[in-house]
Structures are given as structure tokens and as C-alpha cells.
VEXFI-955804 format. One record per residue (C-alpha): residue number from 1; x, z, y. Coordinates in nm, 2 decimals, padded with zeros to 4 digits. Example, Ala and Ser with C-alpha at 12.3 -4.5 7.8 and 13.67 -1.06 7.14 Angstrom:
VEXFI-955804
<seza><i>1</i><xx>01.23</xx><zz>00.78</zz><yy>-00.45</yy></seza>
<seza><i>2</i><xx>01.37</xx><zz>00.71</zz><yy>-00.11</yy></seza>
***
This chain:
VEXFI-955804
<seza><i>1</i><xx>01.26</xx><zz>-01.57</zz><yy>03.61</yy></seza>
<seza><i>2</i><xx>01.25</xx><zz>-01.65</zz><yy>03.21</yy></seza>
<seza><i>3</i><xx>01.03</xx><zz>-01.97</zz><yy>03.23</yy></seza>
<seza><i>4</i><xx>01.34</xx><zz>-02.13</zz><yy>03.53</yy></seza>
<seza><i>5</i><xx>01.51</xx><zz>-02.28</zz><yy>03.20</yy></seza>
<seza><i>6</i><xx>01.64</xx><zz>-02.54</zz><yy>03.07</yy></seza>
<seza><i>7</i><xx>01.56</xx><zz>-02.50</zz><yy>02.71</yy></seza>
<seza><i>8</i><xx>01.18</xx><zz>-02.62</zz><yy>02.60</yy></seza>
<seza><i>9</i><xx>00.94</xx><zz>-02.43</zz><yy>02.63</yy></seza>
<seza><i>10</i><xx>00.83</xx><zz>-02.27</zz><yy>02.29</yy></seza>
<seza><i>11</i><xx>01.29</xx><zz>-02.16</zz><yy>02.33</yy></seza>
<seza><i>12</i><xx>01.24</xx><zz>-02.00</zz><yy>02.64</yy></seza>
<seza><i>13</i><xx>00.92</xx><zz>-01.76</zz><yy>02.57</yy></seza>
<seza><i>14</i><xx>01.01</xx><zz>-01.63</zz><yy>02.22</yy></seza>
<seza><i>15</i><xx>01.15</xx><zz>-01.30</zz><yy>02.25</yy></seza>
<seza><i>16</i><xx>01.54</xx><zz>-01.27</zz><yy>02.04</yy></seza>
<seza><i>17</i><xx>01.51</xx><zz>-01.14</zz><yy>01.69</yy></seza>
<seza><i>18</i><xx>01.45</xx><zz>-00.77</zz><yy>01.60</yy></seza>
<seza><i>19</i><xx>01.64</xx><zz>-00.61</zz><yy>01.28</yy></seza>
<seza><i>20</i><xx>01.50</xx><zz>-00.31</zz><yy>01.33</yy></seza>
<seza><i>21</i><xx>01.59</xx><zz>-00.01</zz><yy>01.09</yy></seza>
<seza><i>22</i><xx>01.83</xx><zz>-00.18</zz><yy>00.79</yy></seza>
<seza><i>23</i><xx>01.67</xx><zz>-00.10</zz><yy>00.48</yy></seza>
<seza><i>24</i><xx>01.75</xx><zz>00.14</zz><yy>00.23</yy></seza>
<seza><i>25</i><xx>01.72</xx><zz>-00.05</zz><yy>-00.12</yy></seza>
<seza><i>26</i><xx>02.01</xx><zz>-00.32</zz><yy>-00.16</yy></seza>
<seza><i>27</i><xx>01.82</xx><zz>-00.69</zz><yy>-00.30</yy></seza>
<seza><i>28</i><xx>01.86</xx><zz>-00.66</zz><yy>-00.56</yy></seza>
<seza><i>29</i><xx>01.73</xx><zz>-00.25</zz><yy>-00.65</yy></seza>
<seza><i>30</i><xx>01.47</xx><zz>-00.41</zz><yy>-00.44</yy></seza>
<seza><i>31</i><xx>01.44</xx><zz>-00.72</zz><yy>-00.72</yy></seza>
<seza><i>32</i><xx>01.45</xx><zz>-00.48</zz><yy>-00.98</yy></seza>
<seza><i>33</i><xx>01.22</xx><zz>-00.24</zz><yy>-00.84</yy></seza>
<seza><i>34</i><xx>00.97</xx><zz>-00.51</zz><yy>-00.79</yy></seza>
<seza><i>35</i><xx>00.97</xx><zz>-00.59</zz><yy>-01.11</yy></seza>
<seza><i>36</i><xx>00.93</xx><zz>-00.15</zz><yy>-01.24</yy></seza>
<seza><i>37</i><xx>00.61</xx><zz>-00.20</zz><yy>-01.00</yy></seza>
<seza><i>38</i><xx>00.47</xx><zz>-00.49</zz><yy>-01.23</yy></seza>
<seza><i>39</i><xx>00.47</xx><zz>-00.35</zz><yy>-01.50</yy></seza>
<seza><i>40</i><xx>00.19</xx><zz>-00.14</zz><yy>-01.67</yy></seza>
<seza><i>41</i><xx>00.17</xx><zz>00.21</zz><yy>-01.52</yy></seza>
<seza><i>42</i><xx>00.17</xx><zz>00.34</zz><yy>-01.91</yy></seza>
<seza><i>43</i><xx>00.50</xx><zz>00.25</zz><yy>-01.97</yy></seza>
<seza><i>44</i><xx>00.69</xx><zz>00.30</zz><yy>-01.63</yy></seza>
<seza><i>45</i><xx>00.56</xx><zz>00.65</zz><yy>-01.49</yy></seza>
<seza><i>46</i><xx>00.48</xx><zz>00.57</zz><yy>-01.24</yy></seza>
<seza><i>47</i><xx>00.13</xx><zz>00.45</zz><yy>-01.00</yy></seza>
<seza><i>48</i><xx>00.11</xx><zz>00.66</zz><yy>-00.65</yy></seza>
<seza><i>49</i><xx>00.32</xx><zz>00.70</zz><yy>-00.38</yy></seza>
<seza><i>50</i><xx>00.39</xx><zz>00.99</zz><yy>-00.49</yy></seza>
<seza><i>51</i><xx>00.53</xx><zz>00.90</zz><yy>-00.81</yy></seza>
<seza><i>52</i><xx>00.72</xx><zz>00.61</zz><yy>-00.65</yy></seza>
<seza><i>53</i><xx>00.89</xx><zz>00.84</zz><yy>-00.35</yy></seza>
<seza><i>54</i><xx>01.01</xx><zz>01.04</zz><yy>-00.73</yy></seza>
<seza><i>55</i><xx>01.12</xx><zz>00.68</zz><yy>-00.87</yy></seza>
<seza><i>56</i><xx>01.31</xx><zz>00.52</zz><yy>-00.57</yy></seza>
<seza><i>57</i><xx>01.49</xx><zz>00.94</zz><yy>-00.60</yy></seza>
<seza><i>58</i><xx>01.58</xx><zz>00.97</zz><yy>-00.86</yy></seza>
<seza><i>59</i><xx>01.67</xx><zz>00.55</zz><yy>-00.97</yy></seza>
<seza><i>60</i><xx>01.87</xx><zz>00.55</zz><yy>-00.61</yy></seza>
<seza><i>61</i><xx>01.91</xx><zz>00.91</zz><yy>-00.54</yy></seza>
<seza><i>62</i><xx>01.78</xx><zz>00.75</zz><yy>-00.20</yy></seza>
<seza><i>63</i><xx>01.43</xx><zz>00.91</zz><yy>-00.02</yy></seza>
<seza><i>64</i><xx>01.11</xx><zz>00.72</zz><yy>00.16</yy></seza>
<seza><i>65</i><xx>00.84</xx><zz>00.89</zz><yy>00.28</yy></seza>
<seza><i>66</i><xx>00.46</xx><zz>00.79</zz><yy>00.15</yy></seza>
<seza><i>67</i><xx>00.38</xx><zz>00.60</zz><yy>00.44</yy></seza>
<seza><i>68</i><xx>00.71</xx><zz>00.43</zz><yy>00.34</yy></seza>
<seza><i>69</i><xx>00.64</xx><zz>00.37</zz><yy>-00.02</yy></seza>
<seza><i>70</i><xx>00.28</xx><zz>00.23</zz><yy>00.05</yy></seza>
<seza><i>71</i><xx>00.52</xx><zz>-00.01</zz><yy>00.18</yy></seza>
<seza><i>72</i><xx>00.72</xx><zz>-00.08</zz><yy>-00.03</yy></seza>
<seza><i>73</i><xx>00.43</xx><zz>-00.17</zz><yy>-00.31</yy></seza>
<seza><i>74</i><xx>00.23</xx><zz>-00.41</zz><yy>-00.04</yy></seza>
<seza><i>75</i><xx>00.57</xx><zz>-00.57</zz><yy>00.00</yy></seza>
<seza><i>76</i><xx>00.59</xx><zz>-00.61</zz><yy>-00.40</yy></seza>
<seza><i>77</i><xx>00.25</xx><zz>-00.75</zz><yy>-00.38</yy></seza>
<seza><i>78</i><xx>00.03</xx><zz>-00.48</zz><yy>-00.48</yy></seza>
<seza><i>79</i><xx>-00.17</xx><zz>-00.17</zz><yy>-00.32</yy></seza>
<seza><i>80</i><xx>-00.25</xx><zz>00.19</zz><yy>-00.33</yy></seza>
<seza><i>81</i><xx>-00.67</xx><zz>00.32</zz><yy>-00.41</yy></seza>
<seza><i>82</i><xx>-00.72</xx><zz>00.58</zz><yy>-00.51</yy></seza>
<seza><i>83</i><xx>-00.97</xx><zz>00.61</zz><yy>-00.77</yy></seza>
<seza><i>84</i><xx>-01.35</xx><zz>00.68</zz><yy>-00.71</yy></seza>
<seza><i>85</i><xx>-01.49</xx><zz>00.96</zz><yy>-00.86</yy></seza>
<seza><i>86</i><xx>-01.75</xx><zz>00.84</zz><yy>-01.20</yy></seza>
<seza><i>87</i><xx>-02.10</xx><zz>00.95</zz><yy>-01.14</yy></seza>
<seza><i>88</i><xx>-02.03</xx><zz>01.18</zz><yy>-01.45</yy></seza>
<seza><i>89</i><xx>-01.75</xx><zz>01.36</zz><yy>-01.26</yy></seza>
<seza><i>90</i><xx>-02.01</xx><zz>01.42</zz><yy>-00.95</yy></seza>
<seza><i>91</i><xx>-02.25</xx><zz>01.70</zz><yy>-00.90</yy></seza>
<seza><i>92</i><xx>-02.55</xx><zz>01.70</zz><yy>-01.03</yy></seza>
<seza><i>93</i><xx>-02.76</xx><zz>01.74</zz><yy>-00.75</yy></seza>
<seza><i>94</i><xx>-02.49</xx><zz>01.43</zz><yy>-00.61</yy></seza>
<seza><i>95</i><xx>-02.71</xx><zz>01.23</zz><yy>-00.80</yy></seza>
<seza><i>96</i><xx>-03.00</xx><zz>01.36</zz><yy>-00.78</yy></seza>
<seza><i>97</i><xx>-02.98</xx><zz>01.23</zz><yy>-00.38</yy></seza>
<seza><i>98</i><xx>-02.81</xx><zz>00.85</zz><yy>-00.55</yy></seza>
<seza><i>99</i><xx>-03.13</xx><zz>00.82</zz><yy>-00.75</yy></seza>
<seza><i>100</i><xx>-03.36</xx><zz>00.94</zz><yy>-00.43</yy></seza>
<seza><i>101</i><xx>-03.19</xx><zz>00.71</zz><yy>-00.21</yy></seza>
<seza><i>102</i><xx>-03.31</xx><zz>00.45</zz><yy>-00.45</yy></seza>
<seza><i>103</i><xx>-03.57</xx><zz>00.51</zz><yy>-00.49</yy></seza>
<seza><i>104</i><xx>-03.66</xx><zz>00.52</zz><yy>-00.11</yy></seza>
<seza><i>105</i><xx>-03.43</xx><zz>00.20</zz><yy>-00.10</yy></seza>
<seza><i>106</i><xx>-03.60</xx><zz>-00.01</zz><yy>-00.43</yy></seza>
<seza><i>107</i><xx>-03.33</xx><zz>00.01</zz><yy>-00.62</yy></seza>
<seza><i>108</i><xx>-03.10</xx><zz>-00.19</zz><yy>-00.35</yy></seza>
<seza><i>109</i><xx>-02.82</xx><zz>00.07</zz><yy>-00.28</yy></seza>
<seza><i>110</i><xx>-02.62</xx><zz>00.11</zz><yy>00.06</yy></seza>
<seza><i>111</i><xx>-02.32</xx><zz>00.28</zz><yy>00.17</yy></seza>
<seza><i>112</i><xx>-02.31</xx><zz>00.51</zz><yy>00.47</yy></seza>
***
């Protein structure tokens, strides 16, 4: 029934705009937040979703979930990545197993 129309095909098959849930941050707050997260983490004291969540609550009085904090970081052009353990932090057994696996594969490491 939707295609029985006088509208061009492109308009006839498109959905109406869905606004979704109203944003908790205003446009100005969103811009301030994005500028803040582009500063070095040591300067502003935020470098993880938990700290972003705390920052938003303390600064704007707005509560966000971790996934929403990650979404805000993504919208700001950033992404949260968990830090990887360095070789020095890993267990001696894990280091030895890694070396053995490297020897077996002629020095070519393939993640499993």
C-alpha cells in the first residue's frame, strides 16, 4: 500500500524520522565534553568509561551508563581500549609458553 502513491520511489519507501530518546546533555554541554576528552587524560583526570561517568555526573549532574559513556567517547572521535598487559607484567610461565610457541612457529607469532 505504501507504494501506491504519487511520490517518487525514493520517498515512498523511506521511513519517517525517528528522534529516539532525548539527549541528556545539551548541545553546549556535548561540545564542552568533547573538548575536554580531547585534552590529555592526566590534565583532565578522565581516561576510562567509569571516570567519564563520574565526570559527567560531577560536572553536569547527569548519570550515564558505561555503554553510553563509550558512545559519547565514540561520538567525540575517540574509542576506549583496554590496556594490554606488558611482557614484564605477565607470569613467568606465560612468558616461557610464549617463547616456546615462537620457537615452534619459526619466530612467527599467530594469536589463538
